[in-house]
N, C-alpha and C positions, 0 to 999 in steps of 0.2 A: 186253401186254394192259391196256387202261385200265378201271379199275373204275367202275361207275356212280356218278354223283353222288348224295349223300344227298338227301332232300327238305329243305325248309326247316325243318320240325318236327324231323326227325332231327338235323340240323346244330345246331339250337338247343339240343336236349337234350344233345348231345355237348359243346357249348360250355359250357353251365351246369355239366355235370359237371367239365370241365377247369378252369373257373375256380373252382369249390369245392375241387378238389385244390390248385390253385396257392395259394388263400387259406390252406389248411391248411399248406402248406409254408412260406409267408411267416410264419405265426404260429410255426411250429417254429423257423425262423431267428431270429426275435425272441427266443423263449425261450432258444435257444442263445447268443445275444449277451449276454443277461442273465446266463446261467450263467457264461460266460467273464469277465464283469466281476466277478461275485461271487467267482469263483475267484481272481482277481487280488487282490481286496480281503481275502479271508479265508484263502486257502490258498497265497499267493505264485505263483499262476499254474501250479501243478503239473499241473493237468488241462487247461489252456487249449489246448495243442497237440492233444490228442485231441479236444476239443470243436470246435476249429476244423476239423479233419479231417472231422468228421461234418457240419458246416455245408457244407464243400466238397462232400461227397458229395450232400447234398440238392440243392445248386445244380447239380451236374453231371448228375443223373439225373431231377430233378423236374419239369422244364418241357417235356419233349418233347411231351407230349400237348397242351399249350397251343399249341405251335407247329404242331402238325398240324391242330388245330382252326382256327387262323387260316388255314392253307393251304386247308382245306376251304371255309370261308366265302368265300375269295378266288376259288376255282374255282367255286362256286356262283353268286356274284355275276357273274363273267364270263359264265358259261353263260346266266344270266338276261338279262344285257345283250345278249348275241348273239342270243337268241331274241327279244328285244324289237325289236332292230334289223333282224331279218330280216322282221318282220311288216309 
């Protein structure tokens, strides 16, 4: 069963939400990189492994919504194009 396509406004709102979430994740990744660097400078890298695992976790779990929003826009664009071509 295929779900109905969102309206352009709904898709845009979802895309905005997903981009803001992705921005937060990128900022957290940057902060973790800084923390790893500081840990190496001041703590001999004792916490670097755990911080790197946290960064990997964010990377593995954080961007699925962005990818689904991209897919939604692609479907919406293709449907709009098909409707325009049929007219």
